[in-house]
C-alpha positions as CSV (number, residue, x, y, z in Angstrom):
1,M,0.2,-0.1,0.0
2,A,1.4,3.2,-1.0
3,A,0.7,5.6,2.2
4,S,2.6,7.9,3.9
5,C,1.9,8.2,7.7
6,H,2.7,11.4,9.9
7,T,1.3,13.3,13.0
8,S,0.2,16.8,12.8
9,T,2.8,18.8,14.8
10,G,4.2,21.5,12.7
11,R,2.1,20.4,9.5
12,H,-1.0,22.6,10.1
13,N,-1.2,24.1,6.7
14,E,-0.4,20.7,4.6
15,R,-3.4,19.4,3.1
16,V,-4.7,15.5,2.3
17,T,-3.3,14.2,-1.1
18,A,-3.6,11.1,-2.5
19,D,-3.0,7.8,-0.7
20,Q,-2.3,9.7,2.5
21,V,-2.8,8.7,5.8
22,I,-2.5,11.7,8.5
23,T,-3.3,12.6,11.8
24,V,-4.9,15.5,13.2
25,R,-5.9,17.0,16.5
26,G,-9.4,19.2,16.8
27,D,-11.7,20.6,14.5
28,A,-9.7,23.5,13.6
29,E,-7.0,21.5,12.1
30,L,-9.5,18.9,10.6
31,V,-11.1,21.4,8.7
32,A,-7.5,23.2,7.8
33,R,-6.2,20.3,6.3
34,A,-9.1,18.0,5.4
35,G,-12.1,20.6,4.9
36,H,-11.4,20.5,1.0
37,L,-12.2,17.1,0.7
38,F,-16.0,18.0,1.2
39,S,-16.2,19.9,-1.4
40,G,-16.0,17.0,-4.2
41,V,-18.9,15.2,-2.7
42,R,-20.5,13.8,-5.9
43,R,-22.1,10.1,-5.1
44,E,-22.3,9.3,-1.6
45,F,-21.4,10.7,1.9
46,V,-21.7,8.1,5.1
47,C,-21.5,8.7,8.7
48,A,-21.0,6.4,11.4
49,A,-21.3,7.5,15.0
50,R,-22.4,6.8,18.5
51,D,-24.0,10.1,19.0
52,L,-24.4,13.3,17.6
53,D,-21.4,14.9,19.6
54,T,-18.6,13.2,17.4
55,W,-19.2,15.5,14.4
56,S,-21.4,18.2,16.0
57,Q,-18.5,20.9,16.7
58,P,-19.6,24.1,15.6
59,E,-16.6,24.8,13.3
60,A,-16.4,21.5,11.7
61,R,-20.3,21.1,10.9
62,Q,-20.4,24.5,9.2
63,A,-17.4,23.7,7.0
64,V,-19.0,20.1,6.0
65,G,-22.4,21.9,5.1
66,D,-20.9,24.7,3.7
67,R,-18.6,22.2,1.2
68,I,-21.4,20.2,0.7
69,R,-24.1,23.1,-0.4
70,E,-21.5,24.3,-2.7
71,N,-22.1,21.4,-5.3
72,G,-25.6,22.9,-5.8
73,T,-28.4,20.7,-6.0
74,A,-27.0,17.5,-7.8
75,A,-28.5,14.3,-6.2
76,F,-25.9,12.5,-3.9
77,T,-26.8,9.7,-1.3
78,V,-26.5,10.6,2.4
79,R,-26.6,7.7,4.9
80,K,-26.5,8.2,8.7
81,L,-25.6,5.3,11.3
82,L,-26.2,5.8,14.6
83,T,-26.4,4.2,18.0
84,P,-29.7,4.8,20.3
85,A,-27.3,7.3,22.3
86,A,-28.3,9.7,19.4
87,L,-32.0,9.7,20.6
88,A,-31.7,10.3,24.2
89,D,-32.9,14.0,24.2
90,E,-35.4,15.7,22.2
91,A,-33.3,18.2,20.3
92,G,-31.3,14.9,19.1
93,R,-34.8,13.1,17.8
94,L,-35.7,16.5,16.4
95,H,-32.3,17.1,14.7
96,L,-32.5,13.6,13.0
97,H,-36.0,14.1,11.8
98,Q,-35.1,17.1,9.8
99,V,-32.0,15.5,8.5
100,A,-34.4,12.7,7.1
101,A,-37.1,15.1,6.1
102,Q,-34.1,16.5,4.0
103,G,-33.6,13.1,2.1
104,A,-30.9,11.7,4.2
105,Q,-31.1,7.9,5.2
106,V,-31.0,7.7,8.8
107,R,-30.7,4.4,10.7
108,I,-30.5,3.1,14.2
109,S,-27.4,0.3,15.3
110,S,-28.5,-1.6,18.2
111,A,-24.7,-2.9,18.0
112,P,-22.1,-1.0,19.0
113,L,-20.1,1.1,16.4
114,P,-16.2,0.8,17.0
115,H,-15.7,2.7,13.8
116,E,-17.3,6.2,13.9
117,T,-16.3,7.8,10.4
118,I,-17.3,9.7,7.5
119,I,-16.5,8.4,4.2
120,I,-17.0,10.3,1.0
121,D,-17.7,8.9,-2.3
122,R,-15.6,5.7,-1.2
123,R,-12.3,7.7,-1.5
124,V,-12.0,9.6,1.4
125,M,-12.3,8.6,5.0
126,I,-12.1,10.5,8.3
127,L,-11.7,8.2,11.4
128,A,-12.8,10.0,14.8
129,G,-10.2,9.0,17.5
130,R,-11.5,7.8,21.5
131,D,-12.9,10.4,23.8
132,A,-10.3,12.1,25.7
133,P,-9.3,15.5,27.5
134,G,-8.4,18.2,24.9
135,P,-9.2,18.1,21.0
136,R,-10.1,15.0,19.6
137,E,-7.9,13.3,17.5
138,F,-8.8,12.3,13.6
139,T,-7.1,10.1,11.3
140,V,-7.7,11.1,7.7
141,T,-7.1,8.7,4.4
142,T,-7.4,8.4,0.5
143,S,-5.9,5.2,0.6
144,P,-8.2,2.9,-1.3
145,V,-7.1,-0.2,0.8
146,L,-8.2,1.3,4.1
147,V,-11.5,3.3,2.6
148,D,-12.9,0.2,0.9
149,G,-12.1,-2.0,4.2
150,V,-13.8,0.3,6.5
151,Y,-16.6,0.8,4.2
152,A,-17.1,-2.8,4.0
153,L,-17.8,-2.5,7.6
154,F,-20.2,0.1,7.5
155,R,-22.4,-1.3,5.1
156,A,-22.4,-4.2,6.9
157,A,-23.5,-2.4,10.0
158,W,-26.1,-0.6,7.8
159,E,-27.6,-3.7,6.5
160,T,-28.6,-4.9,10.1
161,A,-29.7,-1.5,11.5
162,T,-33.3,-0.5,11.6
163,D,-34.7,2.8,9.8
164,L,-35.2,5.8,12.2
165,S,-39.2,6.1,11.7
166,A,-39.6,2.4,12.3
167,Y,-37.3,2.4,15.4
168,L,-39.0,5.4,17.0
169,R,-42.4,3.7,16.3
170,G,-41.3,1.1,18.2
171,D,-42.1,-1.0,15.2
172,A,-40.9,-3.9,16.6
173,P,-42.6,-7.2,17.7
174,H,-42.9,-7.9,21.5
175,L,-40.7,-11.1,22.3
176,D,-40.8,-13.0,25.4
177,A,-37.8,-13.9,27.5
178,D,-37.9,-17.5,25.9
179,S,-38.3,-16.1,22.4
180,R,-35.4,-13.8,22.7
181,A,-33.5,-16.9,23.9
182,V,-34.0,-19.0,20.6
183,L,-33.0,-15.8,18.7
184,R,-29.8,-15.9,20.4
185,A,-29.0,-19.5,20.1
186,L,-30.0,-19.0,16.1
187,G,-27.5,-16.3,16.2
188,A,-24.9,-18.3,18.0
189,G,-24.8,-20.7,14.9
190,Y,-25.9,-23.7,17.2
191,T,-27.3,-26.9,15.8
192,D,-31.1,-27.5,16.7
193,E,-30.2,-30.2,18.8
194,T,-27.8,-28.4,20.9
195,A,-29.8,-25.4,21.0
196,A,-33.0,-27.4,22.1
197,R,-30.5,-29.2,24.6
198,R,-29.2,-25.7,25.9
199,L,-32.9,-24.3,26.3
200,G,-34.4,-27.2,27.7
201,L,-36.7,-27.7,24.8
202,S,-37.7,-30.7,22.8
203,L,-36.5,-30.6,19.4
204,R,-39.7,-30.5,18.2
205,T,-40.7,-27.3,20.3
206,Y,-37.6,-25.7,19.4
207,R,-38.1,-25.9,15.6
208,R,-41.5,-25.0,15.9
209,R,-40.6,-21.9,17.8
210,V,-38.0,-21.3,15.1
211,A,-40.8,-21.2,12.7
212,E,-43.2,-19.0,14.5
213,L,-40.4,-16.3,14.9
214,M,-39.6,-16.5,11.3
215,A,-43.4,-15.7,10.6
216,M,-43.2,-13.3,13.1
217,L,-40.2,-11.4,11.6
218,E,-41.2,-11.9,8.1
219,A,-37.9,-13.8,7.3
220,D,-37.4,-16.1,4.4
221,S,-34.7,-17.9,6.2
222,R,-33.2,-18.6,9.8
223,F,-30.3,-16.0,8.6
224,Q,-32.3,-13.4,7.8
225,A,-34.4,-13.7,11.0
226,G,-31.2,-13.4,13.0
227,L,-30.4,-10.1,10.7
228,R,-33.7,-8.8,11.4
229,A,-33.9,-9.4,15.1
230,G,-30.4,-8.0,15.5
231,G,-31.3,-4.8,13.4
232,L,-34.6,-4.6,15.6
233,G,-32.7,-4.9,18.9
234,L,-34.6,-7.8,19.9
235,T,-31.4,-10.4,20.7
236,G,-30.2,-8.5,23.6
């Protein structure tokens, strides 16, 4: 992989170029060194974050918004993937409703999102570092290998997440503890015999419950049932 890695010390004015991997600290440096990349959004803008604070600092948000608006009215896809923490207060819910009303696709993931990231047209990635005292650290790269790898992780999480409106409606079937245990057994990949034994059920009863859950989740296969259950947060 052709990539150069260096930290931000003494390099605040340097911009990201092809195949680079750089680290910056804080919003001001992120905007100064990578803000120009947002002006090239043409097809897709995706964002994954635990909550709205990851990418919500005023300077960065304004810069990103301004750069995207410079593209005019040309259509491009915006996907935002968040955890339930983003819905913890009314302001967050209102913001996401507004984003969705403007055409963005918003989904809620019941699973943790270890990679908080922005990916632009599958050519630029900005990865947020862990929360820590002082300015947050960001890694910015245009390396195709790295971008494609994280994008694949994003798509996998996206496919199992729940649409915002469905999540807020509580559009999930009610399942008792026994049914959730069956779903967890399915997700663990046990054979029917092993799952039935672990749950203290007869093989016939276990298979009947699996069939009932597939019907309830409108799933055509056990694999699809597991994905839908995970997306609706039913396996916890």
